[in-house]
Biopython code that builds the backbone (N, CA, C, O; Angstrom):
import numpy as np
from Bio.PDB.StructureBuilder import StructureBuilder

atoms = [
    (1, "MET", "N", (0.841, -1.168, 0.000)),
    (1, "MET", "CA", (0.000, 0.000, 0.000)),
    (1, "MET", "C", (0.898, 1.247, 0.000)),
    (1, "MET", "O", (1.809, 1.361, 0.820)),
    (2, "LYS", "N", (0.643, 2.145, -0.892)),
    (2, "LYS", "CA", (1.418, 3.371, -0.992)),
    (2, "LYS", "C", (0.731, 4.484, -0.207)),
    (2, "LYS", "O", (-0.480, 4.681, -0.312)),
    (3, "THR", "N", (1.514, 5.197, 0.569)),
    (3, "THR", "CA", (0.968, 6.288, 1.366)),
    (3, "THR", "C", (0.769, 7.538, 0.509)),
    (3, "THR", "O", (1.493, 7.760, -0.462)),
    (4, "GLN", "N", (-0.191, 8.326, 0.871)),
    (4, "GLN", "CA", (-0.499, 9.556, 0.157)),
    (4, "GLN", "C", (-0.126, 10.795, 0.948)),
    (4, "GLN", "O", (-0.257, 11.910, 0.445)),
    (5, "ILE", "N", (0.336, 10.620, 2.173)),
    (5, "ILE", "CA", (0.550, 11.767, 3.052)),
    (5, "ILE", "C", (1.572, 12.743, 2.500)),
    (5, "ILE", "O", (1.376, 13.953, 2.604)),
    (6, "PHE", "N", (2.670, 12.248, 1.910)),
    (6, "PHE", "CA", (3.692, 13.162, 1.415)),
    (6, "PHE", "C", (3.199, 13.933, 0.193)),
    (6, "PHE", "O", (3.536, 15.104, 0.022)),
    (7, "THR", "N", (2.406, 13.287, -0.652)),
    (7, "THR", "CA", (1.797, 13.970, -1.791)),
    (7, "THR", "C", (0.828, 15.038, -1.300)),
    (7, "THR", "O", (0.815, 16.153, -1.821)),
    (8, "GLN", "N", (0.023, 14.703, -0.305)),
    (8, "GLN", "CA", (-0.930, 15.661, 0.241)),
    (8, "GLN", "C", (-0.226, 16.829, 0.915)),
    (8, "GLN", "O", (-0.692, 17.964, 0.814)),
    (9, "LEU", "N", (0.883, 16.580, 1.598)),
    (9, "LEU", "CA", (1.633, 17.668, 2.216)),
    (9, "LEU", "C", (2.205, 18.606, 1.164)),
    (9, "LEU", "O", (2.215, 19.823, 1.346)),
    (10, "GLN", "N", (2.678, 18.036, 0.067)),
    (10, "GLN", "CA", (3.213, 18.866, -1.005)),
    (10, "GLN", "C", (2.107, 19.714, -1.629)),
    (10, "GLN", "O", (2.319, 20.889, -1.931)),
    (11, "GLU", "N", (0.929, 19.122, -1.824)),
    (11, "GLU", "CA", (-0.200, 19.860, -2.390)),
    (11, "GLU", "C", (-0.693, 20.941, -1.440)),
    (11, "GLU", "O", (-1.190, 21.978, -1.879)),
    (12, "LEU", "N", (-0.558, 20.703, -0.148)),
    (12, "LEU", "CA", (-0.973, 21.672, 0.856)),
    (12, "LEU", "C", (-0.173, 22.964, 0.732)),
    (12, "LEU", "O", (-0.703, 24.058, 0.927)),
    (13, "GLY", "N", (1.105, 22.822, 0.408)),
    (13, "GLY", "CA", (1.945, 24.004, 0.243)),
    (13, "GLY", "C", (1.991, 24.832, 1.506)),
    (13, "GLY", "O", (2.213, 24.301, 2.595)),
    (14, "ASP", "N", (1.784, 26.118, 1.371)),
    (14, "ASP", "CA", (1.844, 27.034, 2.507)),
    (14, "ASP", "C", (0.492, 27.271, 3.165)),
    (14, "ASP", "O", (0.393, 28.033, 4.126)),
    (15, "ARG", "N", (-0.543, 26.626, 2.654)),
    (15, "ARG", "CA", (-1.868, 26.816, 3.245)),
    (15, "ARG", "C", (-1.910, 26.200, 4.634)),
    (15, "ARG", "O", (-1.438, 25.083, 4.843)),
    (16, "GLN", "N", (-2.468, 26.924, 5.564)),
    (16, "GLN", "CA", (-2.576, 26.420, 6.933)),
    (16, "GLN", "C", (-3.966, 25.849, 7.149)),
    (16, "GLN", "O", (-4.963, 26.381, 6.661)),
    (17, "GLN", "N", (-4.004, 24.791, 7.868)),
    (17, "GLN", "CA", (-5.258, 24.131, 8.203)),
    (17, "GLN", "C", (-5.579, 24.359, 9.678)),
    (17, "GLN", "O", (-4.682, 24.597, 10.486)),
    (18, "ALA", "N", (-6.842, 24.285, 10.014)),
    (18, "ALA", "CA", (-7.278, 24.497, 11.399)),
    (18, "ALA", "C", (-7.130, 23.238, 12.252)),
    (18, "ALA", "O", (-7.295, 23.301, 13.470)),
    (19, "ALA", "N", (-6.828, 22.116, 11.643)),
    (19, "ALA", "CA", (-6.763, 20.848, 12.365)),
    (19, "ALA", "C", (-5.587, 20.820, 13.334)),
    (19, "ALA", "O", (-4.569, 21.480, 13.124)),
    (20, "LYS", "N", (-5.750, 20.049, 14.387)),
    (20, "LYS", "CA", (-4.693, 19.816, 15.363)),
    (20, "LYS", "C", (-4.317, 18.342, 15.296)),
    (20, "LYS", "O", (-5.147, 17.491, 14.979)),
    (21, "LEU", "N", (-3.064, 18.055, 15.594)),
    (21, "LEU", "CA", (-2.585, 16.679, 15.535)),
    (21, "LEU", "C", (-1.717, 16.384, 16.740)),
    (21, "LEU", "O", (-0.803, 17.146, 17.059)),
    (22, "HIS", "N", (-2.002, 15.278, 17.409)),
    (22, "HIS", "CA", (-1.158, 14.786, 18.496)),
    (22, "HIS", "C", (-0.729, 13.381, 18.124)),
    (22, "HIS", "O", (-1.566, 12.507, 17.903)),
    (23, "VAL", "N", (0.582, 13.163, 18.054)),
    (23, "VAL", "CA", (1.128, 11.872, 17.643)),
    (23, "VAL", "C", (1.942, 11.291, 18.790)),
    (23, "VAL", "O", (2.740, 11.985, 19.420)),
    (24, "THR", "N", (1.728, 10.011, 19.047)),
    (24, "THR", "CA", (2.551, 9.314, 20.033)),
    (24, "THR", "C", (3.318, 8.210, 19.328)),
    (24, "THR", "O", (2.797, 7.524, 18.449)),
    (25, "LEU", "N", (4.552, 8.060, 19.731)),
    (25, "LEU", "CA", (5.404, 6.964, 19.270)),
    (25, "LEU", "C", (5.863, 6.212, 20.503)),
    (25, "LEU", "O", (6.108, 6.804, 21.554)),
    (26, "ASN", "N", (5.974, 4.919, 20.365)),
    (26, "ASN", "CA", (6.464, 4.109, 21.468)),
    (26, "ASN", "C", (7.968, 3.926, 21.339)),
    (26, "ASN", "O", (8.503, 3.761, 20.243)),
    (27, "GLU", "N", (8.628, 3.960, 22.473)),
    (27, "GLU", "CA", (10.086, 3.854, 22.502)),
    (27, "GLU", "C", (10.593, 2.650, 21.710)),
    (27, "GLU", "O", (11.572, 2.760, 20.973)),
    (28, "ARG", "N", (9.944, 1.526, 21.856)),
    (28, "ARG", "CA", (10.367, 0.302, 21.148)),
    (28, "ARG", "C", (10.208, 0.441, 19.645)),
    (28, "ARG", "O", (11.011, -0.101, 18.885)),
    (29, "GLU", "N", (9.189, 1.155, 19.209)),
    (29, "GLU", "CA", (9.009, 1.380, 17.772)),
    (29, "GLU", "C", (10.124, 2.271, 17.240)),
    (29, "GLU", "O", (10.640, 2.054, 16.143)),
    (30, "LEU", "N", (10.481, 3.254, 18.016)),
    (30, "LEU", "CA", (11.488, 4.222, 17.603)),
    (30, "LEU", "C", (12.900, 3.639, 17.639)),
    (30, "LEU", "O", (13.685, 3.854, 16.715)),
    (31, "LEU", "N", (13.220, 2.912, 18.689)),
    (31, "LEU", "CA", (14.585, 2.440, 18.901)),
    (31, "LEU", "C", (14.772, 0.941, 18.740)),
    (31, "LEU", "O", (15.897, 0.449, 18.829)),
    (32, "GLY", "N", (13.695, 0.210, 18.505)),
    (32, "GLY", "CA", (13.778, -1.243, 18.390)),
    (32, "GLY", "C", (14.433, -1.699, 17.101)),
    (32, "GLY", "O", (14.893, -0.884, 16.301)),
    (33, "ASP", "N", (14.472, -3.002, 16.908)),
    (33, "ASP", "CA", (15.163, -3.553, 15.755)),
    (33, "ASP", "C", (14.246, -4.057, 14.639)),
    (33, "ASP", "O", (14.717, -4.704, 13.704)),
    (34, "LEU", "N", (12.949, -3.771, 14.722)),
    (34, "LEU", "CA", (12.036, -4.183, 13.656)),
    (34, "LEU", "C", (11.970, -3.088, 12.586)),
    (34, "LEU", "O", (11.580, -1.953, 12.859)),
    (35, "ALA", "N", (12.355, -3.451, 11.382)),
    (35, "ALA", "CA", (12.449, -2.473, 10.283)),
    (35, "ALA", "C", (11.119, -1.791, 9.993)),
    (35, "ALA", "O", (11.098, -0.599, 9.686)),
    (36, "ILE", "N", (10.014, -2.514, 10.083)),
    (36, "ILE", "CA", (8.715, -1.907, 9.761)),
    (36, "ILE", "C", (8.394, -0.766, 10.724)),
    (36, "ILE", "O", (7.889, 0.274, 10.303)),
    (37, "TYR", "N", (8.683, -0.952, 12.011)),
    (37, "TYR", "CA", (8.429, 0.109, 12.990)),
    (37, "TYR", "C", (9.413, 1.259, 12.809)),
    (37, "TYR", "O", (9.032, 2.420, 12.954)),
    (38, "GLN", "N", (10.664, 0.957, 12.497)),
    (38, "GLN", "CA", (11.649, 2.006, 12.245)),
    (38, "GLN", "C", (11.215, 2.880, 11.076)),
    (38, "GLN", "O", (11.327, 4.104, 11.143)),
    (39, "ASN", "N", (10.723, 2.266, 10.010)),
    (39, "ASN", "CA", (10.261, 3.025, 8.844)),
    (39, "ASN", "C", (9.034, 3.863, 9.170)),
    (39, "ASN", "O", (8.925, 5.009, 8.736)),
    (40, "LEU", "N", (8.111, 3.292, 9.934)),
    (40, "LEU", "CA", (6.920, 4.051, 10.326)),
    (40, "LEU", "C", (7.289, 5.270, 11.158)),
    (40, "LEU", "O", (6.763, 6.359, 10.931)),
    (41, "THR", "N", (8.182, 5.096, 12.114)),
    (41, "THR", "CA", (8.548, 6.232, 12.965)),
    (41, "THR", "C", (9.367, 7.266, 12.191)),
    (41, "THR", "O", (9.235, 8.464, 12.437)),
    (42, "LYS", "N", (10.205, 6.820, 11.267)),
    (42, "LYS", "CA", (10.965, 7.762, 10.437)),
    (42, "LYS", "C", (10.016, 8.606, 9.592)),
    (42, "LYS", "O", (10.166, 9.825, 9.514)),
    (43, "ASN", "N", (9.045, 7.960, 8.962)),
    (43, "ASN", "CA", (8.074, 8.698, 8.145)),
    (43, "ASN", "C", (7.195, 9.602, 9.005)),
    (43, "ASN", "O", (6.851, 10.709, 8.591)),
    (44, "THR", "N", (6.835, 9.139, 10.188)),
    (44, "THR", "CA", (6.033, 9.959, 11.090)),
    (44, "THR", "C", (6.798, 11.204, 11.508)),
    (44, "THR", "O", (6.233, 12.296, 11.544)),
    (45, "ALA", "N", (8.069, 11.051, 11.823)),
    (45, "ALA", "CA", (8.887, 12.205, 12.194)),
    (45, "ALA", "C", (8.981, 13.199, 11.038)),
    (45, "ALA", "O", (8.937, 14.409, 11.259)),
    (46, "THR", "N", (9.108, 12.705, 9.820)),
    (46, "THR", "CA", (9.170, 13.582, 8.650)),
    (46, "THR", "C", (7.874, 14.370, 8.499)),
    (46, "THR", "O", (7.904, 15.573, 8.239)),
    (47, "VAL", "N", (6.742, 13.697, 8.660)),
    (47, "VAL", "CA", (5.442, 14.372, 8.567)),
    (47, "VAL", "C", (5.311, 15.433, 9.664)),
    (47, "VAL", "O", (4.870, 16.551, 9.396)),
    (48, "LEU", "N", (5.693, 15.086, 10.893)),
    (48, "LEU", "CA", (5.617, 16.048, 11.999)),
    (48, "LEU", "C", (6.455, 17.291, 11.710)),
    (48, "LEU", "O", (6.001, 18.411, 11.946)),
    (49, "HIS", "N", (7.659, 17.105, 11.206)),
    (49, "HIS", "CA", (8.528, 18.251, 10.900)),
    (49, "HIS", "C", (7.934, 19.109, 9.787)),
    (49, "HIS", "O", (7.989, 20.337, 9.858)),
    (50, "ARG", "N", (7.376, 18.486, 8.776)),
    (50, "ARG", "CA", (6.782, 19.252, 7.674)),
    (50, "ARG", "C", (5.568, 20.039, 8.140)),
    (50, "ARG", "O", (5.405, 21.205, 7.782)),
    (51, "LEU", "N", (4.711, 19.400, 8.941)),
    (51, "LEU", "CA", (3.531, 20.099, 9.439)),
    (51, "LEU", "C", (3.925, 21.245, 10.361)),
    (51, "LEU", "O", (3.337, 22.325, 10.298)),
    (52, "THR", "N", (4.907, 21.017, 11.209)),
    (52, "THR", "CA", (5.375, 22.063, 12.112)),
    (52, "THR", "C", (5.946, 23.237, 11.327)),
    (52, "THR", "O", (5.721, 24.393, 11.685)),
    (53, "SER", "N", (6.679, 22.947, 10.264)),
    (53, "SER", "CA", (7.264, 24.028, 9.464)),
    (53, "SER", "C", (6.197, 24.845, 8.744)),
    (53, "SER", "O", (6.439, 25.991, 8.364)),
    (54, "LEU", "N", (5.012, 24.252, 8.556)),
    (54, "LEU", "CA", (3.892, 24.977, 7.947)),
    (54, "LEU", "C", (3.080, 25.740, 8.987)),
    (54, "LEU", "O", (2.102, 26.407, 8.651)),
    (55, "GLY", "N", (3.487, 25.641, 10.247)),
    (55, "GLY", "CA", (2.773, 26.337, 11.310)),
    (55, "GLY", "C", (1.609, 25.540, 11.854)),
    (55, "GLY", "O", (0.723, 26.101, 12.499)),
    (56, "GLY", "N", (1.596, 24.247, 11.606)),
    (56, "GLY", "CA", (0.502, 23.410, 12.078)),
    (56, "GLY", "C", (0.514, 23.236, 13.586)),
    (56, "GLY", "O", (1.560, 23.334, 14.228)),
    (57, "ALA", "N", (-0.647, 22.980, 14.137)),
    (57, "ALA", "CA", (-0.791, 22.738, 15.570)),
    (57, "ALA", "C", (-0.496, 21.267, 15.824)),
    (57, "ALA", "O", (-1.394, 20.425, 15.801)),
    (58, "VAL", "N", (0.775, 20.971, 16.067)),
    (58, "VAL", "CA", (1.229, 19.593, 16.186)),
    (58, "VAL", "C", (1.905, 19.395, 17.533)),
    (58, "VAL", "O", (2.765, 20.183, 17.928)),
    (59, "THR", "N", (1.512, 18.337, 18.234)),
    (59, "THR", "CA", (2.189, 17.940, 19.459)),
    (59, "THR", "C", (2.551, 16.472, 19.316)),
    (59, "THR", "O", (1.942, 15.746, 18.531)),
    (60, "SER", "N", (3.541, 16.044, 20.076)),
    (60, "SER", "CA", (3.955, 14.648, 19.997)),
    (60, "SER", "C", (4.562, 14.217, 21.324)),
    (60, "SER", "O", (4.945, 15.042, 22.153)),
    (61, "ALA", "N", (4.638, 12.904, 21.503)),
    (61, "ALA", "CA", (5.230, 12.346, 22.710)),
    (61, "ALA", "C", (5.829, 10.982, 22.385)),
    (61, "ALA", "O", (5.288, 10.223, 21.582)),
    (62, "VAL", "N", (6.954, 10.691, 23.025)),
    (62, "VAL", "CA", (7.546, 9.355, 22.945)),
    (62, "VAL", "C", (7.227, 8.673, 24.264)),
    (62, "VAL", "O", (7.575, 9.172, 25.335)),
    (63, "LEU", "N", (6.567, 7.538, 24.176)),
    (63, "LEU", "CA", (6.118, 6.810, 25.361)),
    (63, "LEU", "C", (7.033, 5.628, 25.636)),
    (63, "LEU", "O", (7.624, 5.067, 24.713)),
    (64, "ARG", "N", (7.149, 5.257, 26.869)),
    (64, "ARG", "CA", (7.974, 4.110, 27.260)),
    (64, "ARG", "C", (7.115, 2.846, 27.234)),
    (64, "ARG", "O", (6.932, 2.174, 28.249)),
    (65, "GLU", "N", (6.603, 2.549, 26.064)),
    (65, "GLU", "CA", (5.700, 1.425, 25.874)),
    (65, "GLU", "C", (6.149, 0.603, 24.670)),
    (65, "GLU", "O", (7.103, 0.956, 23.977)),
    (66, "THR", "N", (5.442, -0.497, 24.438)),
    (66, "THR", "CA", (5.646, -1.294, 23.234)),
    (66, "THR", "C", (4.462, -1.056, 22.308)),
    (66, "THR", "O", (3.493, -0.397, 22.682)),
    (67, "HIS", "N", (4.548, -1.590, 21.119)),
    (67, "HIS", "CA", (3.450, -1.444, 20.167)),
    (67, "HIS", "C", (2.165, -2.045, 20.737)),
    (67, "HIS", "O", (1.072, -1.529, 20.501)),
    (68, "VAL", "N", (2.303, -3.127, 21.480)),
    (68, "VAL", "CA", (1.140, -3.830, 22.029)),
    (68, "VAL", "C", (0.555, -3.093, 23.229)),
    (68, "VAL", "O", (-0.666, -3.020, 23.369)),
    (69, "THR", "N", (1.402, -2.548, 24.092)),
    (69, "THR", "CA", (0.908, -1.939, 25.332)),
    (69, "THR", "C", (0.661, -0.437, 25.205)),
    (69, "THR", "O", (0.185, 0.184, 26.155)),
    (70, "GLY", "N", (0.971, 0.156, 24.061)),
    (70, "GLY", "CA", (0.914, 1.599, 23.927)),
    (70, "GLY", "C", (-0.447, 2.209, 23.687)),
    (70, "GLY", "O", (-0.583, 3.429, 23.781)),
    (71, "LEU", "N", (-1.457, 1.424, 23.381)),
    (71, "LEU", "CA", (-2.763, 1.985, 23.033)),
    (71, "LEU", "C", (-3.342, 2.839, 24.159)),
    (71, "LEU", "O", (-3.702, 3.995, 23.938)),
    (72, "GLN", "N", (-3.432, 2.286, 25.343)),
    (72, "GLN", "CA", (-3.998, 3.041, 26.462)),
    (72, "GLN", "C", (-3.119, 4.240, 26.809)),
    (72, "GLN", "O", (-3.632, 5.328, 27.068)),
    (73, "ALA", "N", (-1.813, 4.052, 26.818)),
    (73, "ALA", "CA", (-0.899, 5.147, 27.132)),
    (73, "ALA", "C", (-1.001, 6.262, 26.097)),
    (73, "ALA", "O", (-0.910, 7.440, 26.443)),
    (74, "SER", "N", (-1.187, 5.902, 24.841)),
    (74, "SER", "CA", (-1.339, 6.904, 23.782)),
    (74, "SER", "C", (-2.607, 7.716, 23.980)),
    (74, "SER", "O", (-2.600, 8.937, 23.827)),
    (75, "PHE", "N", (-3.694, 7.036, 24.321)),
    (75, "PHE", "CA", (-4.952, 7.734, 24.553)),
    (75, "PHE", "C", (-4.836, 8.681, 25.744)),
    (75, "PHE", "O", (-5.322, 9.810, 25.689)),
    (76, "LEU", "N", (-4.195, 8.225, 26.821)),
    (76, "LEU", "CA", (-4.019, 9.082, 27.993)),
    (76, "LEU", "C", (-3.128, 10.283, 27.668)),
    (76, "LEU", "O", (-3.364, 11.382, 28.169)),
    (77, "SER", "N", (-2.115, 10.079, 26.837)),
    (77, "SER", "CA", (-1.263, 11.184, 26.407)),
    (77, "SER", "C", (-2.072, 12.207, 25.624)),
    (77, "SER", "O", (-1.911, 13.413, 25.815)),
    (78, "TYR", "N", (-2.936, 11.729, 24.751)),
    (78, "TYR", "CA", (-3.827, 12.620, 24.000)),
    (78, "TYR", "C", (-4.713, 13.428, 24.949)),
    (78, "TYR", "O", (-4.848, 14.643, 24.799)),
    (79, "LEU", "N", (-5.314, 12.748, 25.925)),
    (79, "LEU", "CA", (-6.196, 13.446, 26.870)),
    (79, "LEU", "C", (-5.446, 14.514, 27.653)),
    (79, "LEU", "O", (-5.938, 15.632, 27.807)),
    (80, "ARG", "N", (-4.241, 14.174, 28.156)),
    (80, "ARG", "CA", (-3.451, 15.130, 28.939)),
    (80, "ARG", "C", (-3.023, 16.321, 28.078)),
    (80, "ARG", "O", (-3.024, 17.460, 28.544)),
    (81, "THR", "N", (-2.659, 16.051, 26.824)),
    (81, "THR", "CA", (-2.118, 17.105, 25.973)),
    (81, "THR", "C", (-3.212, 17.962, 25.327)),
    (81, "THR", "O", (-3.101, 19.186, 25.262)),
    (82, "CYS", "N", (-4.250, 17.308, 24.860)),
    (82, "CYS", "CA", (-5.249, 18.021, 24.037)),
    (82, "CYS", "C", (-6.543, 18.355, 24.753)),
    (82, "CYS", "O", (-7.284, 19.232, 24.309)),
    (83, "ARG", "N", (-6.823, 17.686, 25.832)),
    (83, "ARG", "CA", (-8.093, 17.892, 26.515)),
    (83, "ARG", "C", (-7.958, 18.392, 27.936)),
    (83, "ARG", "O", (-8.944, 18.460, 28.671)),
    (84, "ALA", "N", (-6.749, 18.742, 28.327)),
    (84, "ALA", "CA", (-6.536, 19.254, 29.683)),
    (84, "ALA", "C", (-7.243, 20.586, 29.845)),
    (84, "ALA", "O", (-7.277, 21.392, 28.915)),
    (85, "ARG", "N", (-7.799, 20.817, 31.004)),
    (85, "ARG", "CA", (-8.530, 22.065, 31.250)),
    (85, "ARG", "C", (-7.809, 22.891, 32.247)),
    (85, "ARG", "O", (-8.264, 23.982, 32.590)),
]
sb = StructureBuilder()
sb.init_structure("model")
sb.init_model(0)
sb.init_chain("A")
sb.init_seg("    ")
for serial, (resi, resn, name, xyz) in enumerate(atoms, 1):
    if name == "N":
        sb.init_residue(resn, " ", resi, " ")
    sb.init_atom(name, np.array(xyz, "f"), 0.0, 1.0, " ", f" {name:<3s}", serial, name[0])
structure = sb.get_structure()
């Protein structure tokens, strides 16, 4: 499956969007030895940098979790970052 995100970012150009994005990566995905996770995190970092350079509302966190255990931690990170009052 080919991703469209980089094409869409290029088409976006300098236009700013109102959307907000919070991305979490798990430490094992980022630093582990599985190539598929390394590629996903590399591409995710590239997208985050491009969106940030366009002035996008982007937040991110690296969690001390694995791909399997990170779901709940990712959701809690989202709540703390984006829904805190």
